[in-house]
C-alpha positions in Angstrom: -19.7 59.2 -36.9 -23.5 59.1 -37.0 -23.4 55.4 -36.6 -21.6 55.4 -33.5 -24.5 56.0 -31.3 -26.2 52.9 -32.7 -22.9 50.8 -32.5 -22.8 51.6 -28.6 -26.2 50.8 -28.0 -25.9 47.5 -29.7 -23.0 46.5 -27.7 -24.7 47.4 -24.4 -27.8 45.2 -25.5 -25.5 42.1 -26.4 -23.1 42.4 -23.5 -25.0 40.5 -21.1 -26.2 37.8 -23.6 -22.2 37.3 -24.3 -21.3 37.1 -20.6 -24.1 34.7 -19.9 -22.9 32.4 -22.8 -19.3 32.5 -21.8 -20.4 31.8 -18.3 -22.2 28.5 -19.5 -19.5 27.4 -21.4 -17.0 27.7 -18.6 -19.3 25.9 -16.2 -19.8 23.0 -18.7 -16.1 22.5 -19.3 -15.6 22.2 -15.2 -16.8 18.4 -15.0 -14.7 17.6 -18.0 -11.7 18.9 -16.4 -12.5 17.2 -13.0 -13.1 13.7 -15.0 -9.5 14.4 -16.8 -7.7 15.1 -13.5 -9.2 11.9 -12.1 -8.0 9.8 -15.2 -4.7 11.5 -15.5 -3.5 12.2 -11.8 -0.3 13.2 -12.9 -1.9 16.3 -14.7 -4.2 16.7 -11.8 -5.2 20.2 -10.6 -3.2 20.7 -7.4 -6.2 22.0 -5.3 -5.8 22.4 -1.4 -5.6 18.9 0.3 -8.9 17.9 2.2 -8.4 18.2 6.0 -8.8 14.4 7.1 -8.9 14.5 11.2 -7.3 11.5 12.9 -9.6 9.1 14.7 -9.8 9.4 18.4 -7.1 7.1 19.7 -8.4 3.8 21.5 -7.4 3.5 25.3 -3.8 2.2 26.0 -4.9 -1.1 27.5 -7.2 -2.0 24.4 -6.7 -5.0 22.4 -7.9 -7.3 19.6 -8.6 -10.6 21.6 -7.5 -13.9 20.6 -9.6 -16.5 19.4 -11.8 -14.7 16.8 -12.1 -16.9 13.5 -11.8 -14.0 11.2 -10.2 -10.7 11.8 -10.1 -7.5 10.0 -6.3 -6.3 9.7 -5.6 -4.2 6.5 -2.6 -5.5 4.9 -1.5 -2.3 2.9 0.4 -3.1 -0.4 3.0 -0.4 -1.6 5.8 -0.4 -4.1 7.8 2.7 -4.5 8.1 5.8 -2.2 9.4 8.3 -4.5 8.5 10.9 -7.0 7.8 9.0 -10.4 10.6 10.2 -12.6 8.7 9.9 -15.9 5.5 11.8 -16.3 4.8 9.4 -19.2 5.2 6.3 -17.2 1.3 5.7 -16.1 2.4 2.2 -14.4 5.2 3.9 -12.7 3.1 6.7 -11.3 0.4 4.2 -10.2 3.2 2.4 -8.1 4.8 5.5 -6.7 3.8 7.2 -3.4 5.5 10.4 -2.8 7.2 10.8 0.3 5.1 13.7 1.5 2.1 11.6 0.8 3.6 8.5 2.7 4.6 10.8 5.5 0.9 12.1 5.7 -0.4 8.6 5.6 2.2 7.7 8.4 1.4 10.7 10.5 -2.5 10.3 10.4 -2.0 6.1 11.2 0.2 7.2 14.4 -2.1 10.1 15.5 -5.2 7.7 15.2 -3.8 5.0 17.3 -2.9 2.3 14.5 -0.5 -0.1 15.5 1.6 -1.6 12.4 2.6 -5.5 12.9 4.1 -7.8 10.8 3.0 -11.2 9.4 4.4 -13.1 12.3 2.0 -11.2 14.6 -1.0 -11.9 12.4 0.3 -15.5 12.1 0.5 -15.7 16.0 -2.9 -14.3 16.4 -4.5 -17.5 14.7 -1.8 -19.9 15.2 -0.8 -19.3 18.9 -3.9 -17.5 20.1 -2.1 -14.3 20.8 -4.0 -11.0 21.2 -3.3 -8.1 18.7 -2.8 -4.1 19.5 -5.7 -2.2 19.1 -6.2 -1.0 15.2 -3.8 -3.4 13.8 -2.3 -2.8 10.1 0.6 -4.5 8.2 2.6 -2.2 5.8 3.9 -4.5 3.0 6.3 -3.0 0.2 6.9 -5.2 -2.7 10.0 -5.7 -4.7 13.1 -4.6 -2.9 13.3 -1.3 -4.3 16.3 1.1 -3.0 13.8 3.7 -2.0 12.6 1.3 0.7 15.7 1.6 2.3 16.7 5.6 1.5 13.2 6.6 2.0 10.6 4.6 3.4 12.8 3.2 6.4 13.5 6.5 7.8 10.0 7.6 8.1 9.0 4.2 9.5 11.7 4.4 12.0 10.6 7.9 12.9 7.0 6.8 13.4 8.2 3.7 15.5 6.5 1.4 12.9 7.5 -2.2 11.5 6.8 -3.2 8.0 7.3 -6.3 5.7 9.7 -6.0 2.8 8.9 -8.4 -0.1 12.4 -8.9 -1.4 13.2 -10.3 -4.9 16.8 -12.2 -4.2 17.8 -12.2 -7.9 17.3 -8.4 -8.4 19.5 -7.4 -5.3 22.9 -5.2 -6.0 21.1 -4.0 -9.1 20.2 -0.6 -10.0 17.1 0.8 -8.6 17.2 -2.3 -5.9 18.6 -2.8 -2.2 21.8 -4.5 -1.7 22.4 -7.7 0.1 24.0 -5.5 3.2 21.0 -3.4 3.0 18.5 -6.2 3.3 20.6 -7.4 6.4 20.3 -3.9 7.7 16.5 -3.4 7.3 16.4 -6.9 9.1 18.4 -5.6 11.9 16.4 -2.2 12.1 13.1 -4.8 13.0 11.6 -5.0 9.6 10.3 -8.2 8.4 12.2 -9.8 5.3 9.7 -11.7 3.3 10.2 -13.5 -0.1 8.6 -12.5 -3.6 10.5 -15.2 -5.6 13.8 -15.3 -7.0 13.2 -13.3 -10.4 9.3 -11.9 -10.1 8.0 -14.4 -12.7 4.5 -15.4 -13.5 4.3 -18.5 -11.2 1.1 -19.6 -13.0 3.1 -20.2 -16.1 6.2 -22.0 -14.6 7.0 -25.5 -14.6 7.2 -27.6 -11.5 10.9 -27.2 -11.6 10.7 -23.6 -12.2 8.1 -23.3 -9.4 10.6 -24.7 -6.8 13.4 -22.9 -7.7 11.4 -19.5 -7.7 9.7 -20.3 -4.6 11.9 -22.4 -2.5 15.1 -20.9 -3.8 14.2 -17.3 -2.6 13.3 -18.4 0.9 16.6 -20.4 0.9 18.5 -17.1 -0.3 16.9 -14.8 2.0 17.5 -17.2 5.1 21.1 -17.0 4.4 21.2 -13.4 4.0 19.1 -12.8 7.1 20.4 -15.8 9.2 16.9 -16.7 10.5 13.8 -18.3 9.1 11.8 -16.6 6.4 8.0 -17.8 6.4 6.2 -15.4 4.5 5.8 -15.0 0.7 4.0 -12.8 -2.0 2.8 -14.0 -5.3 4.4 -11.6 -7.9 1.7 -9.4 -9.7 -0.6 -11.4 -7.5 -0.8 -14.2 -10.0 -1.6 -17.9 -8.4 -3.4 -20.9 -9.0 -3.9 -24.2 -7.1 -0.4 -25.7 -8.3 1.2 -22.5 -6.8 -0.2 -22.4 -3.7 0.5 -26.1 -3.1 4.1 -25.3 -4.3 4.3 -22.4 -1.8 3.1 -24.5 1.1 5.7 -27.4 0.2 8.4 -24.8 0.5 7.5 -24.3 4.1 5.9 -20.8 3.8 3.1 -20.1 6.5 1.6 -17.2 4.7 1.4 -15.6 1.1 -0.3 -12.6 0.2 -2.1 -11.9 -3.2 -3.5 -8.5 -4.8 -7.2 -9.5 -4.2 -8.8 -6.5 -2.5 -9.6 -7.1 1.2 -9.1 -6.6 4.6 -10.6 -9.5 6.7 -8.2 -12.8 7.2 -8.8 -16.4 8.6 -6.1 -18.9 9.1 -7.6 -21.2 6.5 -7.0 -18.5 3.7 -3.5 -17.7 5.2 -1.9 -18.8 1.7 -3.9 -16.3 -0.1 -4.4 -13.4 2.3 -5.9 -10.2 0.5 -4.4 -6.7 0.7 -5.3 -2.9 0.1 -3.4 -1.4 -2.5 -2.1 2.2 -1.9 -1.5 3.9 -5.4 0.3 6.9 -6.4 -2.0 10.2 -6.3 -4.3 9.0 -3.7 -5.7 11.5 -1.7 -5.4 11.1 2.4 -9.2 10.8 2.4 -9.1 8.2 0.0 -6.5 6.2 2.0 -8.5 6.6 5.3 -11.7 5.3 3.5 -9.5 2.3 2.3 -8.8 1.2 5.5 -12.3 0.5 6.5 -13.9 0.3 10.1 -11.2 -1.1 12.8 -11.5 -4.1 14.4 -13.4 -4.1 17.5 -11.1 -4.1 20.7 -11.9 -5.0 24.3 -10.2 -4.3 27.7 -8.4 -7.5 28.6 -9.6 -9.1 32.2 -7.1 -8.3 34.8 -7.3 -12.3 35.5 -5.9 -12.8 32.1 
């Protein structure tokens, strides 16, 4: 018992030191946790979402005037609108925007005065010198997954938005993909149906005969389904070369999109238009930043 006072005194002396050491150790771990969360978003800490206020909307009569040789119109690239069913599937996670995140993105676009257009409108701006609405944006969805019909479409309609669905006809009526009737339905609902080859192949490795079958074939099948011309195309996985671009033009397509990052377009590069990818796990602030500055607008002259 005579040693107890000495032990208590020793603990009292060492306690501040131990607290300091533990505090420094925890602080040193924080950057690693944040780095791990950034590298593996499906395991990210669920911190409160950053408040991203919408932009002040433009005046109702503002437009992007016709005649500019280059125009900034973000073409957003989506795949799935779903919760990724397999947390181990890194690619699936990256391609999957959750319905709440997608809704928040659409809410922000609407509140900020963005106007989703389709590729007919963007082509018409250059080819027919037609003005665009203020803050134009194109919403594209690759591959024709069923969740475009079941999940994205109702959200788009609720916001009064149009979009482009790049459909792979050879995958229709299979599990995870839309049916032929659903493609007709989205077309009737005002969504643009565009082509994405017959079987989502790497066109840069295809023979001339395969190029014709995959590119021209996809257009022909979709035109039979919709009953009207299909003029816009998307290269699977963004892979293309000079031969692929030439085959796309021969097939009669008037635009084609890639996975090259960018938002500014000209008529000359209409067969290699760039896009802005929207990955899974992206915070709203990152989504907003990816749009960049809107194309400047003007008030039309009353004499025009």
